[in-house]
mmCIF file of the N, C-alpha and C atoms, coordinates in Angstrom:
data_MODEL
# 
_entry.id   MODEL 
# 
loop_
_atom_site.group_PDB 
_atom_site.id 
_atom_site.type_symbol 
_atom_site.label_atom_id 
_atom_site.label_alt_id 
_atom_site.label_comp_id 
_atom_site.label_asym_id 
_atom_site.label_entity_id 
_atom_site.label_seq_id 
_atom_site.pdbx_PDB_ins_code 
_atom_site.Cartn_x 
_atom_site.Cartn_y 
_atom_site.Cartn_z 
_atom_site.occupancy 
_atom_site.B_iso_or_equiv 
_atom_site.pdbx_formal_charge 
_atom_site.auth_seq_id 
_atom_site.auth_comp_id 
_atom_site.auth_asym_id 
_atom_site.auth_atom_id 
_atom_site.pdbx_PDB_model_num 
ATOM 1   N N  . MET A 1 1  ? -7.445  8.129   10.154  1.00 0.00 ? 1  MET A N  1 
ATOM 2   C CA . MET A 1 1  ? -7.726  6.667   9.865   1.00 0.00 ? 1  MET A CA 1 
ATOM 3   C C  . MET A 1 1  ? -8.151  6.253   8.673   1.00 0.00 ? 1  MET A C  1 
ATOM 4   N N  . ILE A 1 2  ? -7.513  4.850   8.241   1.00 0.00 ? 2  ILE A N  1 
ATOM 5   C CA . ILE A 1 2  ? -7.457  4.788   6.757   1.00 0.00 ? 2  ILE A CA 1 
ATOM 6   C C  . ILE A 1 2  ? -8.837  3.777   6.512   1.00 0.00 ? 2  ILE A C  1 
ATOM 7   N N  . ASN A 1 3  ? -9.447  4.010   5.380   1.00 0.00 ? 3  ASN A N  1 
ATOM 8   C CA . ASN A 1 3  ? -10.762 3.140   4.884   1.00 0.00 ? 3  ASN A CA 1 
ATOM 9   C C  . ASN A 1 3  ? -10.157 2.514   3.653   1.00 0.00 ? 3  ASN A C  1 
ATOM 10  N N  . THR A 1 4  ? -11.153 1.521   3.530   1.00 0.00 ? 4  THR A N  1 
ATOM 11  C CA . THR A 1 4  ? -11.337 0.807   1.991   1.00 0.00 ? 4  THR A CA 1 
ATOM 12  C C  . THR A 1 4  ? -11.465 1.838   1.196   1.00 0.00 ? 4  THR A C  1 
ATOM 13  N N  . GLY A 1 5  ? -11.062 2.020   -0.065  1.00 0.00 ? 5  GLY A N  1 
ATOM 14  C CA . GLY A 1 5  ? -11.006 3.106   -1.259  1.00 0.00 ? 5  GLY A CA 1 
ATOM 15  C C  . GLY A 1 5  ? -10.219 4.406   -0.970  1.00 0.00 ? 5  GLY A C  1 
ATOM 16  N N  . ASP A 1 6  ? -9.662  4.360   0.226   1.00 0.00 ? 6  ASP A N  1 
ATOM 17  C CA . ASP A 1 6  ? -8.604  5.850   0.345   1.00 0.00 ? 6  ASP A CA 1 
ATOM 18  C C  . ASP A 1 6  ? -7.710  5.703   -0.731  1.00 0.00 ? 6  ASP A C  1 
ATOM 19  N N  . THR A 1 7  ? -7.064  6.548   -0.977  1.00 0.00 ? 7  THR A N  1 
ATOM 20  C CA . THR A 1 7  ? -6.068  6.778   -1.861  1.00 0.00 ? 7  THR A CA 1 
ATOM 21  C C  . THR A 1 7  ? -4.387  7.004   -1.037  1.00 0.00 ? 7  THR A C  1 
ATOM 22  N N  . LEU A 1 8  ? -3.663  6.063   -1.497  1.00 0.00 ? 8  LEU A N  1 
ATOM 23  C CA . LEU A 1 8  ? -2.416  6.219   -0.850  1.00 0.00 ? 8  LEU A CA 1 
ATOM 24  C C  . LEU A 1 8  ? -1.355  6.796   -1.673  1.00 0.00 ? 8  LEU A C  1 
ATOM 25  N N  . LEU A 1 9  ? -0.542  7.641   -1.265  1.00 0.00 ? 9  LEU A N  1 
ATOM 26  C CA . LEU A 1 9  ? 0.796   8.032   -2.116  1.00 0.00 ? 9  LEU A CA 1 
ATOM 27  C C  . LEU A 1 9  ? 2.165   7.507   -1.755  1.00 0.00 ? 9  LEU A C  1 
ATOM 28  N N  . CYS A 1 10 ? 2.760   6.949   -2.653  1.00 0.00 ? 10 CYS A N  1 
ATOM 29  C CA . CYS A 1 10 ? 4.024   6.073   -2.545  1.00 0.00 ? 10 CYS A CA 1 
ATOM 30  C C  . CYS A 1 10 ? 5.038   7.019   -2.327  1.00 0.00 ? 10 CYS A C  1 
ATOM 31  N N  . THR A 1 11 ? 5.595   7.249   -0.996  1.00 0.00 ? 11 THR A N  1 
ATOM 32  C CA . THR A 1 11 ? 6.867   7.891   -0.572  1.00 0.00 ? 11 THR A CA 1 
ATOM 33  C C  . THR A 1 11 ? 7.873   7.527   -0.957  1.00 0.00 ? 11 THR A C  1 
ATOM 34  N N  . ALA A 1 12 ? 8.147   6.274   -0.902  1.00 0.00 ? 12 ALA A N  1 
ATOM 35  C CA . ALA A 1 12 ? 9.247   5.435   -1.174  1.00 0.00 ? 12 ALA A CA 1 
ATOM 36  C C  . ALA A 1 12 ? 8.936   3.928   -1.798  1.00 0.00 ? 12 ALA A C  1 
ATOM 37  N N  . GLY A 1 13 ? 9.311   4.092   -2.808  1.00 0.00 ? 13 GLY A N  1 
ATOM 38  C CA . GLY A 1 13 ? 8.881   3.002   -3.796  1.00 0.00 ? 13 GLY A CA 1 
ATOM 39  C C  . GLY A 1 13 ? 10.062  2.023   -4.012  1.00 0.00 ? 13 GLY A C  1 
ATOM 40  N N  . ASN A 1 14 ? 9.732   0.692   -4.949  1.00 0.00 ? 14 ASN A N  1 
ATOM 41  C CA . ASN A 1 14 ? 10.423  -0.221  -5.057  1.00 0.00 ? 14 ASN A CA 1 
ATOM 42  C C  . ASN A 1 14 ? 10.209  -0.945  -6.540  1.00 0.00 ? 14 ASN A C  1 
ATOM 43  N N  . THR A 1 15 ? 10.332  -2.032  -7.081  1.00 0.00 ? 15 THR A N  1 
ATOM 44  C CA . THR A 1 15 ? 10.198  -2.481  -8.228  1.00 0.00 ? 15 THR A CA 1 
ATOM 45  C C  . THR A 1 15 ? 8.727   -2.762  -8.596  1.00 0.00 ? 15 THR A C  1 
ATOM 46  N N  . PHE A 1 16 ? 7.771   -2.677  -7.151  1.00 0.00 ? 16 PHE A N  1 
ATOM 47  C CA . PHE A 1 16 ? 6.218   -2.974  -7.345  1.00 0.00 ? 16 PHE A CA 1 
ATOM 48  C C  . PHE A 1 16 ? 5.435   -1.852  -6.993  1.00 0.00 ? 16 PHE A C  1 
ATOM 49  N N  . PHE A 1 17 ? 6.161   -0.796  -6.577  1.00 0.00 ? 17 PHE A N  1 
ATOM 50  C CA . PHE A 1 17 ? 5.354   0.403   -6.324  1.00 0.00 ? 17 PHE A CA 1 
ATOM 51  C C  . PHE A 1 17 ? 6.378   1.554   -6.566  1.00 0.00 ? 17 PHE A C  1 
ATOM 52  N N  . ALA A 1 18 ? 5.586   2.659   -7.644  1.00 0.00 ? 18 ALA A N  1 
ATOM 53  C CA . ALA A 1 18 ? 6.532   3.693   -7.974  1.00 0.00 ? 18 ALA A CA 1 
ATOM 54  C C  . ALA A 1 18 ? 6.165   5.013   -7.179  1.00 0.00 ? 18 ALA A C  1 
ATOM 55  N N  . THR A 1 19 ? 7.431   5.460   -6.825  1.00 0.00 ? 19 THR A N  1 
ATOM 56  C CA . THR A 1 19 ? 7.419   6.693   -5.797  1.00 0.00 ? 19 THR A CA 1 
ATOM 57  C C  . THR A 1 19 ? 6.810   7.768   -6.818  1.00 0.00 ? 19 THR A C  1 
ATOM 58  N N  . GLY A 1 20 ? 5.603   8.337   -5.857  1.00 0.00 ? 20 GLY A N  1 
ATOM 59  C CA . GLY A 1 20 ? 4.986   9.192   -6.376  1.00 0.00 ? 20 GLY A CA 1 
ATOM 60  C C  . GLY A 1 20 ? 3.525   8.675   -7.213  1.00 0.00 ? 20 GLY A C  1 
ATOM 61  N N  . ASN A 1 21 ? 3.417   7.412   -7.385  1.00 0.00 ? 21 ASN A N  1 
ATOM 62  C CA . ASN A 1 21 ? 2.342   6.899   -7.735  1.00 0.00 ? 21 ASN A CA 1 
ATOM 63  C C  . ASN A 1 21 ? 1.291   6.809   -6.608  1.00 0.00 ? 21 ASN A C  1 
ATOM 64  N N  . THR A 1 22 ? 0.079   6.696   -7.046  1.00 0.00 ? 22 THR A N  1 
ATOM 65  C CA . THR A 1 22 ? -1.093  6.670   -6.012  1.00 0.00 ? 22 THR A CA 1 
ATOM 66  C C  . THR A 1 22 ? -1.843  5.112   -6.076  1.00 0.00 ? 22 THR A C  1 
ATOM 67  N N  . TYR A 1 23 ? -2.141  4.832   -4.883  1.00 0.00 ? 23 TYR A N  1 
ATOM 68  C CA . TYR A 1 23 ? -2.686  3.293   -4.739  1.00 0.00 ? 23 TYR A CA 1 
ATOM 69  C C  . TYR A 1 23 ? -3.956  3.388   -4.102  1.00 0.00 ? 23 TYR A C  1 
ATOM 70  N N  . VAL A 1 24 ? -4.802  2.561   -4.316  1.00 0.00 ? 24 VAL A N  1 
ATOM 71  C CA . VAL A 1 24 ? -6.201  2.448   -3.417  1.00 0.00 ? 24 VAL A CA 1 
ATOM 72  C C  . VAL A 1 24 ? -5.802  1.333   -2.652  1.00 0.00 ? 24 VAL A C  1 
ATOM 73  N N  . VAL A 1 25 ? -6.497  1.496   -1.104  1.00 0.00 ? 25 VAL A N  1 
ATOM 74  C CA . VAL A 1 25 ? -6.621  0.815   -0.136  1.00 0.00 ? 25 VAL A CA 1 
ATOM 75  C C  . VAL A 1 25 ? -7.591  -0.319  -0.519  1.00 0.00 ? 25 VAL A C  1 
ATOM 76  N N  . GLY A 1 26 ? -7.468  -1.494  -0.566  1.00 0.00 ? 26 GLY A N  1 
ATOM 77  C CA . GLY A 1 26 ? -8.597  -2.778  -0.515  1.00 0.00 ? 26 GLY A CA 1 
ATOM 78  C C  . GLY A 1 26 ? -8.972  -2.954  0.737   1.00 0.00 ? 26 GLY A C  1 
ATOM 79  N N  . ASP A 1 27 ? -9.570  -4.290  0.663   1.00 0.00 ? 27 ASP A N  1 
ATOM 80  C CA . ASP A 1 27 ? -10.021 -4.745  2.077   1.00 0.00 ? 27 ASP A CA 1 
ATOM 81  C C  . ASP A 1 27 ? -9.291  -4.771  2.927   1.00 0.00 ? 27 ASP A C  1 
ATOM 82  N N  . PHE A 1 28 ? -9.455  -4.896  4.421   1.00 0.00 ? 28 PHE A N  1 
ATOM 83  C CA . PHE A 1 28 ? -8.951  -4.969  5.330   1.00 0.00 ? 28 PHE A CA 1 
ATOM 84  C C  . PHE A 1 28 ? -9.055  -6.731  6.081   1.00 0.00 ? 28 PHE A C  1 
ATOM 85  N N  . VAL A 1 29 ? -7.686  -6.805  6.753   1.00 0.00 ? 29 VAL A N  1 
ATOM 86  C CA . VAL A 1 29 ? -7.608  -8.135  7.333   1.00 0.00 ? 29 VAL A CA 1 
ATOM 87  C C  . VAL A 1 29 ? -8.156  -7.876  8.611   1.00 0.00 ? 29 VAL A C  1 
ATOM 88  N N  . ASN A 1 30 ? -7.526  -6.905  9.447   1.00 0.00 ? 30 ASN A N  1 
ATOM 89  C CA . ASN A 1 30 ? -7.774  -6.836  10.722  1.00 0.00 ? 30 ASN A CA 1 
ATOM 90  C C  . ASN A 1 30 ? -7.384  -5.082  11.038  1.00 0.00 ? 30 ASN A C  1 
ATOM 91  N N  . GLU A 1 31 ? -7.328  -4.703  12.067  1.00 0.00 ? 31 GLU A N  1 
ATOM 92  C CA . GLU A 1 31 ? -7.038  -3.047  12.432  1.00 0.00 ? 31 GLU A CA 1 
ATOM 93  C C  . GLU A 1 31 ? -5.482  -2.791  11.719  1.00 0.00 ? 31 GLU A C  1 
ATOM 94  N N  . LYS A 1 32 ? -4.536  -3.987  11.672  1.00 0.00 ? 32 LYS A N  1 
ATOM 95  C CA . LYS A 1 32 ? -3.331  -3.826  11.435  1.00 0.00 ? 32 LYS A CA 1 
ATOM 96  C C  . LYS A 1 32 ? -2.696  -3.839  9.826   1.00 0.00 ? 32 LYS A C  1 
ATOM 97  N N  . TYR A 1 33 ? -3.488  -4.990  9.276   1.00 0.00 ? 33 TYR A N  1 
ATOM 98  C CA . TYR A 1 33 ? -3.164  -5.251  7.874   1.00 0.00 ? 33 TYR A CA 1 
ATOM 99  C C  . TYR A 1 33 ? -4.133  -4.986  6.797   1.00 0.00 ? 33 TYR A C  1 
ATOM 100 N N  . PHE A 1 34 ? -3.886  -4.758  5.371   1.00 0.00 ? 34 PHE A N  1 
ATOM 101 C CA . PHE A 1 34 ? -4.807  -4.340  4.747   1.00 0.00 ? 34 PHE A CA 1 
ATOM 102 C C  . PHE A 1 34 ? -4.405  -4.586  3.174   1.00 0.00 ? 34 PHE A C  1 
ATOM 103 N N  . GLN A 1 35 ? -5.107  -4.797  2.275   1.00 0.00 ? 35 GLN A N  1 
ATOM 104 C CA . GLN A 1 35 ? -4.515  -4.677  0.729   1.00 0.00 ? 35 GLN A CA 1 
ATOM 105 C C  . GLN A 1 35 ? -4.357  -3.321  -0.006  1.00 0.00 ? 35 GLN A C  1 
ATOM 106 N N  . VAL A 1 36 ? -3.343  -3.255  -0.451  1.00 0.00 ? 36 VAL A N  1 
ATOM 107 C CA . VAL A 1 36 ? -3.135  -2.075  -1.284  1.00 0.00 ? 36 VAL A CA 1 
ATOM 108 C C  . VAL A 1 36 ? -3.114  -2.763  -2.934  1.00 0.00 ? 36 VAL A C  1 
ATOM 109 N N  . LEU A 1 37 ? -4.075  -2.013  -3.682  1.00 0.00 ? 37 LEU A N  1 
ATOM 110 C CA . LEU A 1 37 ? -4.456  -2.749  -4.851  1.00 0.00 ? 37 LEU A CA 1 
ATOM 111 C C  . LEU A 1 37 ? -3.228  -1.956  -5.813  1.00 0.00 ? 37 LEU A C  1 
ATOM 112 N N  . THR A 1 38 ? -2.912  -2.862  -6.649  1.00 0.00 ? 38 THR A N  1 
ATOM 113 C CA . THR A 1 38 ? -1.789  -2.290  -7.618  1.00 0.00 ? 38 THR A CA 1 
ATOM 114 C C  . THR A 1 38 ? -2.300  -1.687  -9.068  1.00 0.00 ? 38 THR A C  1 
ATOM 115 N N  . GLY A 1 39 ? -3.648  -1.965  -8.958  1.00 0.00 ? 39 GLY A N  1 
ATOM 116 C CA . GLY A 1 39 ? -4.250  -1.569  -10.468 1.00 0.00 ? 39 GLY A CA 1 
ATOM 117 C C  . GLY A 1 39 ? -4.001  -2.707  -11.240 1.00 0.00 ? 39 GLY A C  1 
ATOM 118 N N  . TYR A 1 40 ? -3.742  -3.718  -11.502 1.00 0.00 ? 40 TYR A N  1 
ATOM 119 C CA . TYR A 1 40 ? -3.177  -4.592  -12.383 1.00 0.00 ? 40 TYR A CA 1 
ATOM 120 C C  . TYR A 1 40 ? -4.091  -5.869  -12.282 1.00 0.00 ? 40 TYR A C  1 
ATOM 121 N N  . ASN A 1 41 ? -5.173  -6.222  -12.850 1.00 0.00 ? 41 ASN A N  1 
ATOM 122 C CA . ASN A 1 41 ? -6.015  -7.496  -12.770 1.00 0.00 ? 41 ASN A CA 1 
ATOM 123 C C  . ASN A 1 41 ? -6.277  -8.065  -11.360 1.00 0.00 ? 41 ASN A C  1 
ATOM 124 N N  . ASP A 1 42 ? -6.789  -7.122  -10.268 1.00 0.00 ? 42 ASP A N  1 
ATOM 125 C CA . ASP A 1 42 ? -6.912  -7.258  -8.869  1.00 0.00 ? 42 ASP A CA 1 
ATOM 126 C C  . ASP A 1 42 ? -5.893  -7.645  -8.143  1.00 0.00 ? 42 ASP A C  1 
ATOM 127 N N  . GLU A 1 43 ? -4.506  -7.306  -8.685  1.00 0.00 ? 43 GLU A N  1 
ATOM 128 C CA . GLU A 1 43 ? -3.311  -7.630  -8.112  1.00 0.00 ? 43 GLU A CA 1 
ATOM 129 C C  . GLU A 1 43 ? -3.371  -7.060  -6.773  1.00 0.00 ? 43 GLU A C  1 
ATOM 130 N N  . HIS A 1 44 ? -3.007  -7.390  -5.497  1.00 0.00 ? 44 HIS A N  1 
ATOM 131 C CA . HIS A 1 44 ? -2.440  -6.661  -4.381  1.00 0.00 ? 44 HIS A CA 1 
ATOM 132 C C  . HIS A 1 44 ? -1.560  -7.315  -3.586  1.00 0.00 ? 44 HIS A C  1 
ATOM 133 N N  . TRP A 1 45 ? -1.065  -6.218  -2.810  1.00 0.00 ? 45 TRP A N  1 
ATOM 134 C CA . TRP A 1 45 ? 0.000   -6.770  -1.678  1.00 0.00 ? 45 TRP A CA 1 
ATOM 135 C C  . TRP A 1 45 ? -0.679  -6.145  -0.424  1.00 0.00 ? 45 TRP A C  1 
ATOM 136 N N  . TYR A 1 46 ? -0.003  -7.027  0.580   1.00 0.00 ? 46 TYR A N  1 
ATOM 137 C CA . TYR A 1 46 ? -0.501  -6.665  1.917   1.00 0.00 ? 46 TYR A CA 1 
ATOM 138 C C  . TYR A 1 46 ? 0.441   -5.683  2.744   1.00 0.00 ? 46 TYR A C  1 
ATOM 139 N N  . ALA A 1 47 ? -0.425  -4.392  3.164   1.00 0.00 ? 47 ALA A N  1 
ATOM 140 C CA . ALA A 1 47 ? 0.505   -3.319  3.743   1.00 0.00 ? 47 ALA A CA 1 
ATOM 141 C C  . ALA A 1 47 ? 0.195   -3.441  5.444   1.00 0.00 ? 47 ALA A C  1 
ATOM 142 N N  . THR A 1 48 ? 1.177   -2.894  5.881   1.00 0.00 ? 48 THR A N  1 
ATOM 143 C CA . THR A 1 48 ? 0.939   -2.582  7.241   1.00 0.00 ? 48 THR A CA 1 
ATOM 144 C C  . THR A 1 48 ? 0.742   -1.439  7.861   1.00 0.00 ? 48 THR A C  1 
ATOM 145 N N  . LEU A 1 49 ? 0.056   -1.201  8.489   1.00 0.00 ? 49 LEU A N  1 
ATOM 146 C CA . LEU A 1 49 ? -0.341  0.328   9.497   1.00 0.00 ? 49 LEU A CA 1 
ATOM 147 C C  . LEU A 1 49 ? 0.177   0.027   10.732  1.00 0.00 ? 49 LEU A C  1 
ATOM 148 N N  . ASN A 1 50 ? 1.361   0.813   11.391  1.00 0.00 ? 50 ASN A N  1 
ATOM 149 C CA . ASN A 1 50 ? 2.002   0.485   12.544  1.00 0.00 ? 50 ASN A CA 1 
ATOM 150 C C  . ASN A 1 50 ? 2.215   2.202   12.855  1.00 0.00 ? 50 ASN A C  1 
ATOM 151 N N  . ASN A 1 51 ? 1.705   2.773   14.013  1.00 0.00 ? 51 ASN A N  1 
ATOM 152 C CA . ASN A 1 51 ? 1.773   4.067   14.606  1.00 0.00 ? 51 ASN A CA 1 
ATOM 153 C C  . ASN A 1 51 ? 1.645   5.053   13.555  1.00 0.00 ? 51 ASN A C  1 
ATOM 154 N N  . GLU A 1 52 ? 0.599   5.022   12.708  1.00 0.00 ? 52 GLU A N  1 
ATOM 155 C CA . GLU A 1 52 ? 0.488   5.802   11.571  1.00 0.00 ? 52 GLU A CA 1 
ATOM 156 C C  . GLU A 1 52 ? 1.548   5.808   10.426  1.00 0.00 ? 52 GLU A C  1 
ATOM 157 N N  . LYS A 1 53 ? 2.351   4.814   10.397  1.00 0.00 ? 53 LYS A N  1 
ATOM 158 C CA . LYS A 1 53 ? 3.031   4.483   9.582   1.00 0.00 ? 53 LYS A CA 1 
ATOM 159 C C  . LYS A 1 53 ? 2.669   3.350   8.252   1.00 0.00 ? 53 LYS A C  1 
ATOM 160 N N  . ILE A 1 54 ? 2.590   3.778   6.890   1.00 0.00 ? 54 ILE A N  1 
ATOM 161 C CA . ILE A 1 54 ? 1.923   2.633   6.233   1.00 0.00 ? 54 ILE A CA 1 
ATOM 162 C C  . ILE A 1 54 ? 3.087   2.105   5.242   1.00 0.00 ? 54 ILE A C  1 
ATOM 163 N N  . TYR A 1 55 ? 3.539   0.719   5.097   1.00 0.00 ? 55 TYR A N  1 
ATOM 164 C CA . TYR A 1 55 ? 4.310   0.062   4.358   1.00 0.00 ? 55 TYR A CA 1 
ATOM 165 C C  . TYR A 1 55 ? 3.920   -1.060  3.789   1.00 0.00 ? 55 TYR A C  1 
ATOM 166 N N  . VAL A 1 56 ? 4.471   -1.774  2.619   1.00 0.00 ? 56 VAL A N  1 
ATOM 167 C CA . VAL A 1 56 ? 4.508   -2.898  2.286   1.00 0.00 ? 56 VAL A CA 1 
ATOM 168 C C  . VAL A 1 56 ? 5.853   -3.724  2.415   1.00 0.00 ? 56 VAL A C  1 
ATOM 169 N N  . HIS A 1 57 ? 5.991   -4.471  3.345   1.00 0.00 ? 57 HIS A N  1 
ATOM 170 C CA . HIS A 1 57 ? 7.405   -5.397  3.620   1.00 0.00 ? 57 HIS A CA 1 
ATOM 171 C C  . HIS A 1 57 ? 7.695   -6.154  2.576   1.00 0.00 ? 57 HIS A C  1 
ATOM 172 N N  . PHE A 1 58 ? 8.794   -6.239  1.951   1.00 0.00 ? 58 PHE A N  1 
ATOM 173 C CA . PHE A 1 58 ? 9.222   -7.202  1.178   1.00 0.00 ? 58 PHE A CA 1 
ATOM 174 C C  . PHE A 1 58 ? 10.483  -8.023  1.597   1.00 0.00 ? 58 PHE A C  1 
ATOM 175 N N  . ASP A 1 59 ? 10.209  -9.251  1.926   1.00 0.00 ? 59 ASP A N  1 
ATOM 176 C CA . ASP A 1 59 ? 11.212  -10.332 2.302   1.00 0.00 ? 59 ASP A CA 1 
ATOM 177 C C  . ASP A 1 59 ? 11.526  -11.515 1.531   1.00 0.00 ? 59 ASP A C  1 
ATOM 178 N N  . SER A 1 60 ? 12.446  -11.492 0.939   1.00 0.00 ? 60 SER A N  1 
ATOM 179 C CA . SER A 1 60 ? 12.594  -12.420 -0.146  1.00 0.00 ? 60 SER A CA 1 
ATOM 180 C C  . SER A 1 60 ? 13.970  -13.193 0.029   1.00 0.00 ? 60 SER A C  1 
ATOM 181 N N  . ALA A 1 61 ? 14.015  -14.519 -0.032  1.00 0.00 ? 61 ALA A N  1 
ATOM 182 C CA . ALA A 1 61 ? 15.156  -14.995 0.059   1.00 0.00 ? 61 ALA A CA 1 
ATOM 183 C C  . ALA A 1 61 ? 16.005  -15.012 -1.181  1.00 0.00 ? 61 ALA A C  1 
ATOM 184 N N  . THR A 1 62 ? 15.630  -14.907 -2.255  1.00 0.00 ? 62 THR A N  1 
ATOM 185 C CA . THR A 1 62 ? 16.160  -14.836 -3.862  1.00 0.00 ? 62 THR A CA 1 
ATOM 186 C C  . THR A 1 62 ? 16.699  -13.279 -3.948  1.00 0.00 ? 62 THR A C  1 
ATOM 187 N N  . ALA A 1 63 ? 15.753  -12.290 -3.660  1.00 0.00 ? 63 ALA A N  1 
ATOM 188 C CA . ALA A 1 63 ? 16.177  -10.961 -3.970  1.00 0.00 ? 63 ALA A CA 1 
ATOM 189 C C  . ALA A 1 63 ? 15.911  -10.102 -2.929  1.00 0.00 ? 63 ALA A C  1 
ATOM 190 N N  . VAL A 1 64 ? 16.706  -8.965  -3.224  1.00 0.00 ? 64 VAL A N  1 
ATOM 191 C CA . VAL A 1 64 ? 16.464  -8.038  -1.693  1.00 0.00 ? 64 VAL A CA 1 
ATOM 192 C C  . VAL A 1 64 ? 15.732  -6.734  -2.528  1.00 0.00 ? 64 VAL A C  1 
ATOM 193 N N  . TYR A 1 65 ? 14.622  -6.313  -1.800  1.00 0.00 ? 65 TYR A N  1 
ATOM 194 C CA . TYR A 1 65 ? 13.606  -5.332  -2.306  1.00 0.00 ? 65 TYR A CA 1 
ATOM 195 C C  . TYR A 1 65 ? 13.147  -4.455  -1.156  1.00 0.00 ? 65 TYR A C  1 
ATOM 196 N N  . ASP A 1 66 ? 13.349  -3.312  -1.084  1.00 0.00 ? 66 ASP A N  1 
ATOM 197 C CA . ASP A 1 66 ? 13.272  -2.240  -0.295  1.00 0.00 ? 66 ASP A CA 1 
ATOM 198 C C  . ASP A 1 66 ? 11.700  -2.352  -0.126  1.00 0.00 ? 66 ASP A C  1 
ATOM 199 N N  . ASP A 1 67 ? 11.534  -1.878  1.312   1.00 0.00 ? 67 ASP A N  1 
ATOM 200 C CA . ASP A 1 67 ? 10.284  -1.898  1.449   1.00 0.00 ? 67 ASP A CA 1 
ATOM 201 C C  . ASP A 1 67 ? 9.405   -0.776  0.811   1.00 0.00 ? 67 ASP A C  1 
ATOM 202 N N  . ALA A 1 68 ? 8.158   -0.578  0.646   1.00 0.00 ? 68 ALA A N  1 
ATOM 203 C CA . ALA A 1 68 ? 7.617   0.596   -0.156  1.00 0.00 ? 68 ALA A CA 1 
ATOM 204 C C  . ALA A 1 68 ? 6.513   1.198   1.091   1.00 0.00 ? 68 ALA A C  1 
ATOM 205 N N  . TRP A 1 69 ? 6.731   2.692   1.049   1.00 0.00 ? 69 TRP A N  1 
ATOM 206 C CA . TRP A 1 69 ? 6.467   3.552   2.101   1.00 0.00 ? 69 TRP A CA 1 
ATOM 207 C C  . TRP A 1 69 ? 5.304   4.334   1.450   1.00 0.00 ? 69 TRP A C  1 
ATOM 208 N N  . PHE A 1 70 ? 4.027   4.585   2.206   1.00 0.00 ? 70 PHE A N  1 
ATOM 209 C CA . PHE A 1 70 ? 3.099   5.426   1.731   1.00 0.00 ? 70 PHE A CA 1 
ATOM 210 C C  . PHE A 1 70 ? 2.604   6.358   2.748   1.00 0.00 ? 70 PHE A C  1 
ATOM 211 N N  . ASP A 1 71 ? 1.992   7.415   2.406   1.00 0.00 ? 71 ASP A N  1 
ATOM 212 C CA . ASP A 1 71 ? 1.273   8.264   2.992   1.00 0.00 ? 71 ASP A CA 1 
ATOM 213 C C  . ASP A 1 71 ? -0.617  8.442   2.477   1.00 0.00 ? 71 ASP A C  1 
ATOM 214 N N  . CYS A 1 72 ? -1.398  8.538   3.453   1.00 0.00 ? 72 CYS A N  1 
ATOM 215 C CA . CYS A 1 72 ? -2.511  8.390   3.108   1.00 0.00 ? 72 CYS A CA 1 
ATOM 216 C C  . CYS A 1 72 ? -2.849  9.850   2.679   1.00 0.00 ? 72 CYS A C  1 
ATOM 217 N N  . MET A 1 73 ? -3.620  9.721   1.272   1.00 0.00 ? 73 MET A N  1 
ATOM 218 C CA . MET A 1 73 ? -4.175  11.038  1.045   1.00 0.00 ? 73 MET A CA 1 
ATOM 219 C C  . MET A 1 73 ? -5.636  11.140  1.428   1.00 0.00 ? 73 MET A C  1 
ATOM 220 N N  . ASN A 1 74 ? -6.468  10.277  2.245   1.00 0.00 ? 74 ASN A N  1 
ATOM 221 C CA . ASN A 1 74 ? -7.613  10.349  2.752   1.00 0.00 ? 74 ASN A CA 1 
ATOM 222 C C  . ASN A 1 74 ? -8.751  10.769  2.098   1.00 0.00 ? 74 ASN A C  1 
ATOM 223 N N  . LYS A 1 75 ? -8.654  10.553  0.846   1.00 0.00 ? 75 LYS A N  1 
ATOM 224 C CA . LYS A 1 75 ? -9.853  10.744  -0.363  1.00 0.00 ? 75 LYS A CA 1 
ATOM 225 C C  . LYS A 1 75 ? -10.177 9.376   -1.011  1.00 0.00 ? 75 LYS A C  1 
ATOM 226 N N  . LYS A 1 76 ? -11.569 8.928   -1.042  1.00 0.00 ? 76 LYS A N  1 
ATOM 227 C CA . LYS A 1 76 ? -11.887 7.889   -1.556  1.00 0.00 ? 76 LYS A CA 1 
ATOM 228 C C  . LYS A 1 76 ? -12.005 7.907   -3.031  1.00 0.00 ? 76 LYS A C  1 
ATOM 229 N N  . ARG A 1 77 ? -11.576 7.035   -3.901  1.00 0.00 ? 77 ARG A N  1 
ATOM 230 C CA . ARG A 1 77 ? -11.617 7.093   -5.401  1.00 0.00 ? 77 ARG A CA 1 
ATOM 231 C C  . ARG A 1 77 ? -13.095 7.200   -5.828  1.00 0.00 ? 77 ARG A C  1 
ATOM 232 N N  . SER A 1 78 ? -13.277 7.825   -6.909  1.00 0.00 ? 78 SER A N  1 
ATOM 233 C CA . SER A 1 78 ? -14.408 8.118   -7.666  1.00 0.00 ? 78 SER A CA 1 
ATOM 234 C C  . SER A 1 78 ? -14.892 6.703   -8.502  1.00 0.00 ? 78 SER A C  1 
ATOM 235 N N  . ALA A 1 79 ? -16.119 6.429   -8.318  1.00 0.00 ? 79 ALA A N  1 
ATOM 236 C CA . ALA A 1 79 ? -16.602 5.268   -8.779  1.00 0.00 ? 79 ALA A CA 1 
ATOM 237 C C  . ALA A 1 79 ? -17.079 5.417   -10.288 1.00 0.00 ? 79 ALA A C  1 
# 
């Protein structure tokens, strides 16, 4: 189970998320969609949780970006 504040490890990155870096889970929209915080000025992208797979899908008409994939490290960040 993923919760707000959990840490995600990027396992396959792109221009926006670097492979090997960690990111924090933000607010949930519903049981399937939630924010992944980038760490810059409250910027976030919306991730999808589907069958225990976590990814941020990028679909652009002007450029091709690979989806970013994550594993949950299940540790809330320290305050």
